[in-house]
N, C-alpha and C positions, 0 to 999 in steps of 0.2 A: 167758145172762147177764142180770142185771137191767138195766133201762134205765139209761143213762148210765154203765154200767160201762166200764172201760178195761182192756185187757190190754197189758202191756209186755213186750217181749223184745228182747234184743240181736240183732244180725245173726248172730252165731255160734250163739246159741240157736235162732234160726229155721232156719238151715242144718241143724243137727243134728236138730231136730224133723222137718223135711221129709224128710231122708234116712231117718230111722227109719220114718216113715210110708210112704215109697216102697219101702223094703225089704219092709215088711209087705204092701204091696199087690202088688208085682211079682215078688218073688223067692220061689220055692217050694222051691228046693234050693240047696245051696252050689255055686258054679261049680267045675267040675272041672279047667278048663284055664287056671289063672291064670299058668302059666309062659309062655303065649302072649300075655300082655298086657304091653305095654311099661310101664316105670316111669311112675308118675303124676307130674305136676308139682304142687308144693306151694307156691304163691305166696300171699302175703297178698292179700286181696281189696280192699285199698286200696293202690295203688302209684303214686299221683299226688301231686304237691306240694300243700301247703295253698293253697287259693285266697286271693287277696288280701282278698276280702270277709270270709273267716273270720279271717284273721290280724289284721284291724282290730278284732275284737270279742273281748276276753279270755274271756268266757263260752263263746263258740264255739270258741276255741282249746283250751280245756280239754276240751270234748266231742270235738273232732277228735283231740286227742292220746290220749284214752282209747280212742276207736274204732280209731285206728291201732295202739295197743298191743295191743288185743284181736285185730286182724287179724294182727299179727306172731306173737302167741302161738298163734293158730289154725294158721298156716303152720308153726310150730315143732313142734306136736303132731301135725299131719297125717301125717307120715311114719311115726310110731309106729302109727297106725291102719292104714295100708297094710301095714306089715310084719306086724302081728298077723293081718290077714285073709289075707295070702298064706301065713303060717305054719300057720294052722289055720282055714280057712274054715268048717268044720262047727261048731267051738266058737264062732266069731264069730256065726254065724247062730243058734245056740242062745241066746246072750246076747240078741240082738235080738228073739227070740221071747218073752222074759220081760217081765212087767209092770215098768214103771219104778219104781225105789226099793223093790223087793220083796226078800224073802229069796231068791227064785228068781234074781233078777238078781245078788245078791251071790254066790250059789253058782256061777252061770255065769261070773262074773268070775274066781272061783277056778279054774275049769276052763281058763282062758286062761293059767295060770301059766307054763308052759313057753314058750308063744309070747311072752308079755310079757317074760320074762327074756331070751329070745333076741333081742328087738328093742331092748333098752336096752343101750347100750354099758357095758361093765364099769366100775364105779366112777362112772358118770354118775348124778346125782341124778334122781329121777323124783317129781314132785309133781303128781298129777292127781286130780281128784275123779271119782266114778262117772259123773256126768253128762257130763263132758268125755270120759272114756274111751269110754263108750257112744256118744257123739256122733261122735267121730272114727272109731270102728269102723264105725258106720252109714254115714257119708258115704263112707268109702273102700270099704266093702263094695259099696255101690251103684255107685260109679264103676268099680270093678274088674269087677263082674258085667256092666255094660253096655258096657264098653270093647271096641273092636274087637280081634279076635284076629289075631296075625301068624303066618303059616306059617313053617316052617323056612327057606324060601328068603328070607324077609323081606318077602313081599308080603302084602297084606290079602286 
């Protein structure tokens, strides 16, 4: 990057980007034993009250609220990513192996059709862009691939 350049990204964008990179670096094949992985927790990454020092500054309140709203949206979308990965880990990995914003990526998302429709409640609206869809799949793919497996008796 040129001198004095700045890069900006939201916390969600950073999480998704890191997850995508971790999958590329660490995952060679789709995990075959996802039924042995307990359901993942999908909490917002901000779950504390607004600090008094923030509440005293209207500009900071606005930024805090935007961040909290993004954190809640992340937690709302995250179960979809887990469901899609569990439904078709091979297609999810094919998506994550495509270049971002490419025709290959668009085709790979099309290959997730059955998994996607099976993961969205009938009649429920789904409004998600390609970046967020890829990101939530990457994050949940990595979490599921690296999660401990539980035996049939319930022990690790």
